N, CA and C atoms as an extended XYZ file, in Angstrom:
486
Properties=species:S:1:pos:R:3:atomname:S:1:resname:S:1:resid:I:1 pbc="F F F"
N        81.713      107.509      155.657 N   UNK     1
C        82.933      106.873      156.142 CA  UNK     1
C        82.798      105.351      155.990 C   UNK     1
N        83.779      104.722      155.432 N   UNK     2
C        83.769      103.271      155.213 CA  UNK     2
C        83.841      102.510      156.530 C   UNK     2
N        83.050      101.442      156.618 N   UNK     3
C        83.081      100.666      157.858 CA  UNK     3
C        84.386       99.875      157.994 C   UNK     3
N        85.099       99.707      156.898 N   UNK     4
C        86.394       99.016      156.952 CA  UNK     4
C        87.558       99.984      156.779 C   UNK     4
N        87.373      101.201      157.258 N   UNK     5
C        88.439      102.214      157.175 CA  UNK     5
C        89.712      101.698      157.840 C   UNK     5
N        89.571      101.015      158.949 N   UNK     6
C        90.719      100.458      159.680 CA  UNK     6
C        91.547       99.544      158.775 C   UNK     6
N        90.870       98.793      157.910 N   UNK     7
C        91.538       97.838      157.027 CA  UNK     7
C        92.377       98.569      155.977 C   UNK     7
N        91.865       99.685      155.475 N   UNK     8
C        92.597      100.469      154.469 CA  UNK     8
C        93.833      101.134      155.065 C   UNK     8
N        93.848      101.305      156.376 N   UNK     9
C        94.976      101.969      157.040 CA  UNK     9
C        96.127      101.016      157.376 C   UNK     9
N        95.934       99.718      157.166 N   UNK    10
C        97.008       98.750      157.439 CA  UNK    10
C        98.021       98.803      156.297 C   UNK    10
N        99.284       99.107      156.610 N   UNK    11
C       100.304       99.115      155.546 CA  UNK    11
C       100.347       97.744      154.859 C   UNK    11
N       100.457       97.745      153.538 N   UNK    12
C       100.425       96.490      152.784 CA  UNK    12
C       101.471       95.497      153.264 C   UNK    12
N       102.687       95.954      153.558 N   UNK    13
C       103.733       95.013      153.984 CA  UNK    13
C       103.363       94.364      155.332 C   UNK    13
N       102.669       95.095      156.196 N   UNK    14
C       102.234       94.522      157.481 CA  UNK    14
C       101.102       93.523      157.244 C   UNK    14
N       100.132       93.910      156.421 N   UNK    15
C        99.001       93.023      156.121 CA  UNK    15
C        99.449       91.698      155.525 C   UNK    15
N       100.339       91.772      154.536 N   UNK    16
C       100.818       90.544      153.897 CA  UNK    16
C       101.705       89.738      154.839 C   UNK    16
N       102.441       90.403      155.723 N   UNK    17
C       103.259       89.684      156.703 CA  UNK    17
C       102.348       88.904      157.658 C   UNK    17
N       101.316       89.560      158.190 N   UNK    18
C       100.380       88.899      159.108 CA  UNK    18
C        99.703       87.721      158.406 C   UNK    18
N        99.297       87.932      157.157 N   UNK    19
C        98.643       86.869      156.398 CA  UNK    19
C        99.576       85.677      156.189 C   UNK    19
N       100.806       85.964      155.784 N   UNK    20
C       101.771       84.880      155.560 CA  UNK    20
C       102.103       84.143      156.845 C   UNK    20
N       102.253       84.890      157.916 N   UNK    21
C       102.552       84.277      159.214 CA  UNK    21
C       101.398       83.379      159.649 C   UNK    21
N       100.184       83.886      159.472 N   UNK    22
C        98.994       83.113      159.828 CA  UNK    22
C        98.844       81.894      158.926 C   UNK    22
N        99.221       82.043      157.658 N   UNK    23
C        99.137       80.921      156.716 CA  UNK    23
C        99.923       79.729      157.253 C   UNK    23
N       101.057       80.002      157.867 N   UNK    24
C       101.881       78.922      158.397 CA  UNK    24
C       101.590       78.547      159.835 C   UNK    24
N       101.202       79.517      160.647 N   UNK    25
C       101.111       79.281      162.094 CA  UNK    25
C        99.717       79.458      162.702 C   UNK    25
N        98.773       80.006      161.950 N   UNK    26
C        97.458       80.309      162.506 CA  UNK    26
C        96.488       79.149      162.426 C   UNK    26
N        95.393       79.289      163.166 N   UNK    27
C        94.400       78.231      163.216 CA  UNK    27
C        92.995       78.809      163.381 C   UNK    27
N        92.066       78.255      162.635 N   UNK    28
C        90.646       78.598      162.749 CA  UNK    28
C        89.953       77.381      163.349 C   UNK    28
N        89.234       77.582      164.445 N   UNK    29
C        88.645       76.447      165.155 CA  UNK    29
C        87.207       76.708      165.585 C   UNK    29
N        86.468       75.612      165.738 N   UNK    30
C        85.131       75.664      166.315 CA  UNK    30
C        85.037       74.496      167.277 C   UNK    30
N        84.800       74.823      168.544 N   UNK    31
C        84.659       73.759      169.537 CA  UNK    31
C        83.200       73.631      169.939 C   UNK    31
N        82.854       72.465      170.410 N   UNK    32
C        81.498       72.211      170.900 CA  UNK    32
C        81.629       71.650      172.316 C   UNK    32
N        80.856       72.214      173.215 N   UNK    33
C        80.912       71.796      174.612 CA  UNK    33
C        79.520       71.424      175.083 C   UNK    33
N        79.470       70.389      175.882 N   UNK    34
C        78.201       69.977      176.474 CA  UNK    34
C        77.910       70.914      177.639 C   UNK    34
N        76.785       71.606      177.552 N   UNK    35
C        76.380       72.558      178.587 CA  UNK    35
C        74.906       72.281      178.897 C   UNK    35
N        74.660       71.481      179.932 N   UNK    36
C        73.283       71.058      180.230 CA  UNK    36
C        72.269       72.200      180.380 C   UNK    36
N        72.691       73.335      180.946 N   UNK    37
C        71.732       74.427      181.139 CA  UNK    37
C        71.648       75.376      179.940 C   UNK    37
N        72.353       75.058      178.862 N   UNK    38
C        72.283       75.864      177.645 CA  UNK    38
C        71.017       75.486      176.886 C   UNK    38
N        70.542       76.419      176.082 N   UNK    39
C        69.289       76.262      175.338 CA  UNK    39
C        69.148       74.901      174.654 C   UNK    39
N        70.201       74.433      173.987 N   UNK    40
C        70.113       73.156      173.272 CA  UNK    40
C        70.976       72.070      173.898 C   UNK    40
N        71.566       72.359      175.039 N   UNK    41
C        72.419       71.374      175.699 CA  UNK    41
C        73.858       71.387      175.211 C   UNK    41
N        74.129       72.188      174.186 N   UNK    42
C        75.456       72.272      173.588 CA  UNK    42
C        75.779       73.730      173.298 C   UNK    42
N        77.062       74.063      173.358 N   UNK    43
C        77.489       75.425      173.042 CA  UNK    43
C        78.628       75.370      172.036 C   UNK    43
N        78.498       76.157      170.982 N   UNK    44
C        79.551       76.266      169.973 CA  UNK    44
C        80.395       77.493      170.278 C   UNK    44
N        81.699       77.362      170.130 N   UNK    45
C        82.622       78.480      170.343 CA  UNK    45
C        83.628       78.502      169.198 C   UNK    45
N        83.694       79.629      168.505 N   UNK    46
C        84.623       79.778      167.379 CA  UNK    46
C        85.831       80.589      167.830 C   UNK    46
N        86.986       80.290      167.223 N   UNK    47
C        88.182       81.061      167.562 CA  UNK    47
C        89.183       81.069      166.415 C   UNK    47
N        89.957       82.135      166.415 N   UNK    48
C        91.122       82.274      165.543 CA  UNK    48
C        92.294       82.438      166.492 C   UNK    48
N        93.362       81.666      166.285 N   UNK    49
C        94.508       81.836      167.178 CA  UNK    49
C        95.833       81.543      166.493 C   UNK    49
N        96.856       82.152      167.084 N   UNK    50
C        98.238       81.937      166.676 CA  UNK    50
C        99.035       81.864      167.965 C   UNK    50
N        99.952       80.900      168.064 N   UNK    51
C       100.774       80.804      169.273 CA  UNK    51
C       102.253       80.772      168.899 C   UNK    51
N       103.049       81.411      169.750 N   UNK    52
C       104.489       81.520      169.522 CA  UNK    52
C       105.211       81.691      170.852 C   UNK    52
N       106.490       81.344      170.882 N   UNK    53
C       107.309       81.642      172.060 CA  UNK    53
C       107.651       83.130      172.102 C   UNK    53
N       107.912       83.712      170.934 N   UNK    54
C       108.232       85.133      170.842 CA  UNK    54
C       106.937       85.888      170.561 C   UNK    54
N       106.531       86.748      171.482 N   UNK    55
C       105.240       87.418      171.347 CA  UNK    55
C       105.248       88.641      170.423 C   UNK    55
N       106.394       89.035      169.889 N   UNK    56
C       106.505       90.250      169.075 CA  UNK    56
C       105.494       90.276      167.931 C   UNK    56
N       105.442       89.224      167.130 N   UNK    57
C       104.519       89.179      165.992 CA  UNK    57
C       103.077       89.197      166.480 C   UNK    57
N       102.811       88.537      167.591 N   UNK    58
C       101.448       88.478      168.127 CA  UNK    58
C       100.968       89.857      168.573 C   UNK    58
N       101.866       90.643      169.130 N   UNK    59
C       101.538       92.015      169.538 CA  UNK    59
C       101.185       92.852      168.304 C   UNK    59
N       101.950       92.665      167.227 N   UNK    60
C       101.682       93.371      165.968 CA  UNK    60
C       100.309       92.954      165.425 C   UNK    60
N       100.018       91.668      165.467 N   UNK    61
C        98.727       91.170      164.980 CA  UNK    61
C        97.578       91.809      165.759 C   UNK    61
N        97.675       91.777      167.072 N   UNK    62
C        96.621       92.339      167.916 CA  UNK    62
C        96.437       93.827      167.627 C   UNK    62
N        97.531       94.539      167.463 N   UNK    63
C        97.468       95.976      167.187 CA  UNK    63
C        96.746       96.269      165.875 C   UNK    63
N        97.156       95.601      164.801 N   UNK    64
C        96.589       95.914      163.492 CA  UNK    64
C        95.212       95.307      163.260 C   UNK    64
N        94.939       94.170      163.872 N   UNK    65
C        93.610       93.569      163.728 CA  UNK    65
C        92.600       94.235      164.662 C   UNK    65
N        93.100       94.875      165.704 N   UNK    66
C        92.237       95.655      166.582 CA  UNK    66
C        91.275       94.847      167.421 C   UNK    66
N        91.634       93.620      167.731 N   UNK    67
C        90.771       92.771      168.549 CA  UNK    67
C        91.594       91.625      169.129 C   UNK    67
N        90.982       90.851      169.993 N   UNK    68
C        91.621       89.659      170.537 CA  UNK    68
C        92.392       89.913      171.808 C   UNK    68
N        92.946       88.824      172.327 N   UNK    69
C        93.705       88.871      173.572 CA  UNK    69
C        95.015       88.102      173.421 C   UNK    69
N        95.966       88.475      174.263 N   UNK    70
C        97.234       87.752      174.353 CA  UNK    70
C        97.263       87.100      175.731 C   UNK    70
N        97.667       85.843      175.784 N   UNK    71
C        97.837       85.200      177.083 CA  UNK    71
C        99.020       84.248      177.016 C   UNK    71
N        99.653       84.085      178.148 N   UNK    72
C       100.856       83.253      178.206 CA  UNK    72
C       100.593       81.991      179.020 C   UNK    72
N       101.021       80.866      178.454 N   UNK    73
C       100.932       79.588      179.182 CA  UNK    73
C       102.104       79.475      180.143 C   UNK    73
N       102.025       78.525      181.045 N   UNK    74
C       103.102       78.304      182.026 CA  UNK    74
C       104.426       77.946      181.365 C   UNK    74
N       104.350       77.314      180.179 N   UNK    75
C       105.584       76.914      179.482 CA  UNK    75
C       106.195       78.047      178.645 C   UNK    75
N       105.593       79.241      178.719 N   UNK    76
C       106.158       80.392      178.013 CA  UNK    76
C       105.578       80.654      176.638 C   UNK    76
N       104.739       79.755      176.130 N   UNK    77
C       104.104       79.965      174.834 CA  UNK    77
C       103.036       81.047      174.989 C   UNK    77
N       103.024       81.999      174.060 N   UNK    78
C       102.046       83.077      174.092 CA  UNK    78
C       101.007       82.829      172.989 C   UNK    78
N        99.734       83.036      173.337 N   UNK    79
C        98.621       82.862      172.411 CA  UNK    79
C        98.005       84.207      172.074 C   UNK    79
N        97.781       84.441      170.785 N   UNK    80
C        96.924       85.536      170.346 CA  UNK    80
C        95.640       84.848      169.941 C   UNK    80
N        94.523       85.275      170.528 N   UNK    81
C        93.266       84.582      170.280 CA  UNK    81
C        92.115       85.570      170.131 C   UNK    81
N        91.253       85.287      169.155 N   UNK    82
C        90.037       86.066      168.950 CA  UNK    82
C        88.874       85.090      169.060 C   UNK    82
N        87.987       85.334      170.032 N   UNK    83
C        86.849       84.438      170.255 CA  UNK    83
C        85.501       85.138      170.091 C   UNK    83
N        85.499       86.454      170.029 N   UNK    84
C        84.257       87.208      169.853 CA  UNK    84
C        83.719       86.994      168.434 C   UNK    84
N        82.470       86.552      168.341 N   UNK    85
C        81.870       86.334      167.016 CA  UNK    85
C        81.848       87.645      166.236 C   UNK    85
N        81.523       88.742      166.905 N   UNK    86
C        81.505       90.056      166.237 CA  UNK    86
C        82.892       90.400      165.690 C   UNK    86
N        83.934       90.212      166.489 N   UNK    87
C        85.301       90.520      166.037 CA  UNK    87
C        85.727       89.585      164.903 C   UNK    87
N        85.356       88.323      164.994 N   UNK    88
C        85.681       87.384      163.918 CA  UNK    88
C        84.987       87.821      162.627 C   UNK    88
N        83.732       88.245      162.744 N   UNK    89
C        82.932       88.654      161.583 CA  UNK    89
C        83.381       90.006      161.015 C   UNK    89
N        83.638       90.962      161.895 N   UNK    90
C        83.921       92.330      161.450 CA  UNK    90
C        85.400       92.629      161.241 C   UNK    90
N        86.280       91.839      161.821 N   UNK    91
C        87.716       92.108      161.721 CA  UNK    91
C        88.491       90.996      161.018 C   UNK    91
N        88.394       89.792      161.547 N   UNK    92
C        89.219       88.685      161.034 CA  UNK    92
C        88.830       88.311      159.604 C   UNK    92
N        87.543       88.130      159.348 N   UNK    93
C        87.117       87.754      157.996 CA  UNK    93
C        87.478       88.835      156.972 C   UNK    93
N        87.126       90.118      157.198 N   UNK    94
C        87.515       91.131      156.201 CA  UNK    94
C        89.035       91.216      155.988 C   UNK    94
N        89.805       91.064      157.070 N   UNK    95
C        91.261       91.132      156.934 CA  UNK    95
C        91.765       90.046      155.986 C   UNK    95
N        91.353       88.798      156.221 N   UNK    96
C        91.870       87.699      155.396 CA  UNK    96
C        91.183       87.594      154.037 C   UNK    96
N        90.094       88.322      153.837 N   UNK    97
C        89.541       88.439      152.483 CA  UNK    97
C        90.391       89.411      151.665 C   UNK    97
N        90.949       90.412      152.327 N   UNK    98
C        91.837       91.359      151.635 CA  UNK    98
C        93.234       90.767      151.468 C   UNK    98
N        93.792       90.237      152.546 N   UNK    99
C        95.135       89.662      152.522 CA  UNK    99
C        94.984       88.140      152.504 C   UNK    99
N        94.759       87.607      151.320 N   UNK   100
C        94.408       86.189      151.152 CA  UNK   100
C        95.588       85.249      151.387 C   UNK   100
N        95.222       84.038      151.774 N   UNK   101
C        96.227       82.996      152.008 CA  UNK   101
C        96.733       82.439      150.688 C   UNK   101
N        97.950       81.907      150.693 N   UNK   102
C        98.513       81.259      149.514 CA  UNK   102
C        98.274       79.751      149.549 C   UNK   102
N        98.389       79.133      150.715 N   UNK   103
C        98.286       77.668      150.782 CA  UNK   103
C        96.844       77.207      150.577 C   UNK   103
N        96.694       76.124      149.820 N   UNK   104
C        95.367       75.577      149.519 CA  UNK   104
C        94.642       75.148      150.793 C   UNK   104
N        95.365       74.579      151.723 N   UNK   105
C        94.759       74.094      152.965 CA  UNK   105
C        94.185       75.239      153.785 C   UNK   105
N        94.957       76.304      153.961 N   UNK   106
C        94.478       77.445      154.755 CA  UNK   106
C        93.331       78.146      154.036 C   UNK   106
N        93.406       78.256      152.709 N   UNK   107
C        92.305       78.853      151.943 CA  UNK   107
C        91.014       78.075      152.186 C   UNK   107
N        91.104       76.755      152.120 N   UNK   108
C        89.943       75.891      152.300 CA  UNK   108
C        89.373       76.034      153.711 C   UNK   108
N        90.232       75.981      154.716 N   UNK   109
C        89.764       76.093      156.096 CA  UNK   109
C        89.158       77.463      156.375 C   UNK   109
N        89.746       78.508      155.796 N   UNK   110
C        89.205       79.853      155.985 CA  UNK   110
C        87.828       79.974      155.333 C   UNK   110
N        87.647       79.382      154.172 N   UNK   111
C        86.352       79.405      153.488 CA  UNK   111
C        85.275       78.741      154.357 C   UNK   111
N        85.599       77.600      154.922 N   UNK   112
C        84.667       76.886      155.803 CA  UNK   112
C        84.391       77.717      157.063 C   UNK   112
N        85.449       78.259      157.652 N   UNK   113
C        85.325       79.067      158.870 CA  UNK   113
C        84.433       80.289      158.620 C   UNK   113
N        84.598       80.932      157.466 N   UNK   114
C        83.755       82.084      157.102 CA  UNK   114
C        82.282       81.710      157.122 C   UNK   114
N        81.950       80.572      156.531 N   UNK   115
C        80.548       80.121      156.488 CA  UNK   115
C        80.007       79.936      157.908 C   UNK   115
N        80.820       79.345      158.766 N   UNK   116
C        80.416       79.113      160.151 CA  UNK   116
C        80.199       80.442      160.873 C   UNK   116
N        81.142       81.359      160.738 N   UNK   117
C        81.044       82.653      161.430 CA  UNK   117
C        79.840       83.445      160.933 C   UNK   117
N        79.587       83.423      159.654 N   UNK   118
C        78.414       84.148      159.127 CA  UNK   118
C        77.121       83.592      159.733 C   UNK   118
N        77.046       82.281      159.852 N   UNK   119
C        75.861       81.660      160.466 CA  UNK   119
C        75.765       82.027      161.954 C   UNK   119
N        76.888       81.978      162.640 N   UNK   120
C        76.883       82.305      164.070 CA  UNK   120
C        76.558       83.780      164.287 C   UNK   120
N        77.083       84.661      163.456 N   UNK   121
C        76.824       86.093      163.580 CA  UNK   121
C        75.330       86.373      163.392 C   UNK   121
N        74.685       85.586      162.533 N   UNK   122
C        73.246       85.728      162.286 CA  UNK   122
C        72.411       85.022      163.370 C   UNK   122
N        73.082       84.358      164.318 N   UNK   123
C        72.380       83.685      165.410 CA  UNK   123
C        71.836       82.308      165.065 C   UNK   123
N        72.232       81.789      163.915 N   UNK   124
C        71.698       80.500      163.467 CA  UNK   124
C        72.137       79.322      164.342 C   UNK   124
N        73.215       79.481      165.083 N   UNK   125
C        73.706       78.388      165.940 CA  UNK   125
C        72.797       78.147      167.146 C   UNK   125
N        71.838       79.036      167.367 N   UNK   126
C        70.895       78.867      168.470 CA  UNK   126
C        69.643       78.102      168.053 C   UNK   126
N        69.576       77.731      166.780 N   UNK   127
C        68.443       76.976      166.257 CA  UNK   127
C        68.944       75.606      165.804 C   UNK   127
N        68.152       74.563      166.010 N   UNK   128
C        68.615       73.208      165.636 CA  UNK   128
C        69.143       73.087      164.210 C   UNK   128
N        68.437       73.665      163.227 N   UNK   129
C        68.883       73.542      161.835 CA  UNK   129
C        70.251       74.192      161.637 C   UNK   129
N        70.409       75.422      162.120 N   UNK   130
C        71.680       76.135      161.980 CA  UNK   130
C        72.794       75.447      162.748 C   UNK   130
N        72.487       74.980      163.948 N   UNK   131
C        73.466       74.257      164.767 CA  UNK   131
C        73.993       73.051      164.004 C   UNK   131
N        73.077       72.273      163.419 N   UNK   132
C        73.492       71.073      162.685 CA  UNK   132
C        74.270       71.404      161.417 C   UNK   132
N        73.906       72.498      160.733 N   UNK   133
C        74.668       72.913      159.550 CA  UNK   133
C        76.092       73.288      159.956 C   UNK   133
N        76.222       74.010      161.055 N   UNK   134
C        77.555       74.381      161.538 CA  UNK   134
C        78.348       73.132      161.919 C   UNK   134
N        77.694       72.161      162.545 N   UNK   135
C        78.379       70.917      162.910 CA  UNK   135
C        78.885       70.182      161.665 C   UNK   135
N        78.129       70.257      160.568 N   UNK   136
C        78.569       69.627      159.309 CA  UNK   136
C        79.788       70.341      158.744 C   UNK   136
N        79.780       71.675      158.777 N   UNK   137
C        80.962       72.425      158.334 CA  UNK   137
C        82.152       72.118      159.236 C   UNK   137
N        81.890       72.075      160.533 N   UNK   138
C        82.959       71.811      161.506 CA  UNK   138
C        83.615       70.452      161.246 C   UNK   138
N        82.821       69.490      160.788 N   UNK   139
C        83.334       68.141      160.534 CA  UNK   139
C        84.436       68.124      159.482 C   UNK   139
N        84.429       69.094      158.562 N   UNK   140
C        85.445       69.133      157.502 CA  UNK   140
C        86.466       70.254      157.713 C   UNK   140
N        86.327       71.003      158.804 N   UNK   141
C        87.289       72.054      159.137 CA  UNK   141
C        88.538       71.415      159.733 C   UNK   141
N        89.698       71.786      159.214 N   UNK   142
C        90.986       71.260      159.700 CA  UNK   142
C        91.074       69.736      159.608 C   UNK   142
N        90.579       69.176      158.511 N   UNK   143
C        90.639       67.721      158.339 CA  UNK   143
C        92.070       67.226      158.350 C   UNK   143
N        92.246       66.013      158.845 N   UNK   144
C        93.584       65.426      158.915 CA  UNK   144
C        94.338       65.973      160.101 C   UNK   144
N        95.646       66.097      159.986 N   UNK   145
C        96.517       66.680      160.998 CA  UNK   145
C        96.306       66.099      162.397 C   UNK   145
N        95.821       64.880      162.489 N   UNK   146
C        95.707       64.206      163.780 CA  UNK   146
C        94.779       64.891      164.767 C   UNK   146
N        93.759       65.568      164.257 N   UNK   147
C        92.851       66.258      165.171 CA  UNK   147
C        92.068       65.255      166.000 C   UNK   147
N        91.757       65.661      167.204 N   UNK   148
C        90.975       64.815      168.105 CA  UNK   148
C        89.765       65.615      168.549 C   UNK   148
N        88.603       65.012      168.411 N   UNK   149
C        87.381       65.688      168.819 CA  UNK   149
C        86.579       64.789      169.730 C   UNK   149
N        86.197       65.355      170.849 N   UNK   150
C        85.383       64.611      171.807 CA  UNK   150
C        83.961       64.440      171.271 C   UNK   150
N        83.447       65.516      170.632 N   UNK   151
C        82.088       65.489      170.096 CA  UNK   151
C        82.114       65.795      168.609 C   UNK   151
N        81.315       65.048      167.838 N   UNK   152
C        81.197       65.300      166.409 CA  UNK   152
C        79.775       65.004      165.953 C   UNK   152
N        79.581       64.937      164.654 N   UNK   153
C        78.245       64.704      164.098 CA  UNK   153
C        77.607       63.404      164.587 C   UNK   153
N        78.427       62.438      164.955 N   UNK   154
C        77.892       61.133      165.350 CA  UNK   154
C        77.300       61.126      166.752 C   UNK   154
N        77.757       62.020      167.617 N   UNK   155
C        77.218       62.016      168.987 CA  UNK   155
C        76.561       63.326      169.401 C   UNK   155
N        76.462       64.283      168.468 N   UNK   156
C        75.739       65.529      168.718 CA  UNK   156
C        74.812       65.725      167.515 C   UNK   156
N        73.518       65.783      167.772 N   UNK   157
C        72.564       65.990      166.685 CA  UNK   157
C        71.400       66.835      167.191 C   UNK   157
N        71.159       67.958      166.521 N   UNK   158
C        70.081       68.877      166.909 CA  UNK   158
C        70.077       69.144      168.408 C   UNK   158
N        71.289       69.235      168.969 N   UNK   159
C        71.381       69.557      170.373 CA  UNK   159
C        71.037       68.403      171.292 C   UNK   159
N        70.991       67.196      170.756 N   UNK   160
C        70.644       66.032      171.573 CA  UNK   160
C        71.729       64.975      171.419 C   UNK   160
N        72.186       64.407      172.528 N   UNK   161
C        73.198       63.357      172.485 CA  UNK   161
C        72.533       62.049      172.070 C   UNK   161
N        73.245       61.289      171.252 N   UNK   162
C        72.752       59.959      170.875 CA  UNK   162
C        73.289       58.920      171.819 C   UNK   162
């Protein structure tokens, strides 16, 4: 039995719809948080998310991707979010490798995100070398678009603040 049997069962029109919707509205992110009692003083968290006022598409995404959570903000915006490294590795990456993005920007960000998730799935983010490699990939993930980062390569290095 194929480990991606679930992926073959997704109707093509649904798969391409989810991919196209994500191409315009989805986001791949990696955050870094200062956690003094963590092994290296820092914790990396990866996520895939899409937010909308109308949750219909998000419910479809959650159903067919078979992972993630839906949550609603006070302003009525609903988030579909996947934060589990296993789910990102086993569900999100295979899905978007099959149903590829059209836009150059999303293709590029997904390629970078894949590299990060593969390293995290292998546990490399718990070692200084892997942590720093992920931080380098993170530095070029979602470039532009007015992103704001509290921590980056300049103030986080091998798990030590400069």
